[in-house]
N, C-alpha and C positions, 0 to 999 in steps of 0.2 A: 352407228359408231359411238355416239355419245353414251349410249347405254352401257356399252362394254367398258368405258373408261371410268364410270362412277363406282365408287366403293360404298357399299351400304354398311352402316354401323349398327350394332345391335341397339335396341331401345334402352336397355339398362346394362351398363358395364360399371360395377361398383369400384373396382380398383384395376388400374392399369399402371404397371411400373411404380407401385407404392404411391400413387397419387389418387386423391379423391375426386371423382367427377360428379358434378351436380346432375340431378335427375332432369330429364327434359320437362319443360313447362308446357302445360296444355293451354291452349287459347281459351279465354273465358267465353261463355256463350254471349251472343249479342242480344240485347233487349231493346226493343223499339218502344219509345213513348212519344206522346205528342208534345208539341212545344209548350202548351199550356201546363201540362204536368211537370215539365222540366222547370218552368219558371216558378211554379209553386214549391217544388223541392228546393230550388235555389233560395227562395225567400225564407223558407223554414230554416235552412242552414244559417242564413243571415240573422234571423231572430235568435237562434241558439247562441251565436257568437256575441250578439249584443247583450244577452242575458249573462253570459260568462264574463264579458267586459265589466258589466255593472257589479257583479260579485267581486271581481278583482279590485275594482276601484274602492268598494266598501271595505274590503279586507286591508287594502293599502292605507286608507284613512285611519282605520282602527290601529294598525301597527304604528303609524306615524304618531298617533296620540299616546300610545304606550311608550314609544321612544322618548317623546317630549317629557312625559311624567318621570321616566327613569333618569333622564338628563337633569331634571330639576332636583331629584333626590340626590344624585351624585354631587351636584353643585352645592346643595345644602350640607351634605356630609363633609365635603371638602372645606367649606367655610367653618364648620364646627371644629374640624381637626386642625386646619392651618390658618384660622382666622387671626385677627389682630390680638384679641384677648388671650389666645392660647400661646402666642409667641412673644411673651414678655421677656425682655432682656433682664439679666441679673444686674443689680446695682454694683457700683464699684466696691462697696463694702463686702459684698458676697464673693467677689472675684478673688479676694485674698485668701479666703478659706479653702482648704483642700477638700476634696470629696471624701477623704477618709473620716473627717469630722462628722459628715452626714451619715448617721447610723440609721439602722432600720427600726429603731425604737418607736413605739407609738407616741403621739403627742400627749401632753398633759402630765399629770402627776404620775410618777413611776411607782410600780408596786414595791413595797418595802420602805419607802421614804416617809418621813414624819410629816404629817399634815399640819395645817395651820390651826385647826380647831375653831372653837367659837370665839367671837370677839368679846373680850372682857368688858363688862360694864360695871365698874366699881362704884360709880356715882349713884346708881339706882338703890333705893332702900330695899332691904331684904325682909321677907316675911316667911317664917318657917311653918310648914304644915306637916303634921304627922298623919300617916295613914291609920285609920281606925280598924285594927285587926282585933278579932276576938282573942281571948286569952290562949286558947288552943285552936288555931285555925287548921282545918282539915281540907285536903284536896277533894273535891267532889268526884274526880275520876278514879284516883288510885286509893284514896282513903288514908294516905300518909299525912303526917304533920308537916306544915310549912316550916322551913328553916329560915330564920331572919338573916338577911344578907345586907351588910352595911355598904357594900359597894354600889348598890342600886340607888342612885340619887338622880333626881331629875330637876332641872331648872326650867321654869316657864316664865317668859317675859310677857307680862300683860300690859297692854296699852289702853288707857281710858280715853275714849273719844267723847268730847263734850260739844254739843251744838251751841253755836254762838252767832251773833250778828256783828258785822263790822261796819261801823259808821265812817263814812268818808266826808270830811269837811273841806269844802272848797272856799277859796278866798276870792272875792270879786275884784280886789285891788290889783292883781297881777294880770298883765295883758295875756290874752289867750295864745298869741304867737310865741311867747316864751315857754310857758308851761301849760299843759292841758289841765292837770289836776295835781294838787299837792296833798299828801297825806300827813296830817299832823300827829305827832306823838310827843312823848315827854322830852325828847331831845330838842325839838324845834320850838322855840318860844315865840318867834315873830315871823312875819312874812318875809321881811328883808333877809333874815338869816337863812330861810328856806331857799330863796332865790340864789343867795350866795353859794350855798352848798350844791344846788343843781347846776349852776353855771360853772 
């Protein structure tokens, strides 16, 4: 009686009423091994996971070092950008000026303005030197005659440097705690006058 009540399903029915039905799963074959082989396989799996753990720890330490270096770089860049020296406050004099006065001109002497020129030294003696040109000077490159030009003048300031020795005369009558050394020249006639001027 039980056999007549059971309904047998086909082994593979892909679609019934628009539903997907999974394929039947076959049982895996049974493999018999000894206990010793089982323990060896288990220990090999343990060694594998230990090696993987060591790799993961090394990788984690390396990444921590990289993060530490990058945080240091970020801290350094922030200090450069937002440090004390970069955040100077304007003085009260500058606050009165409007931003419209701050133009985009470059600093220094502006193009087209008159310069200061050389410092005049009228107290120096002048010595005139003329260039020794031949009567008809000719350019060696083009073969044309030179044209004398009066606007080409040059001033050279020459300084004569003379070697000399300077004698320092010390006076033994002045206590050392007042003055270490006194230089005598034409202005100072006596030690008393020198002390008076130094004090």
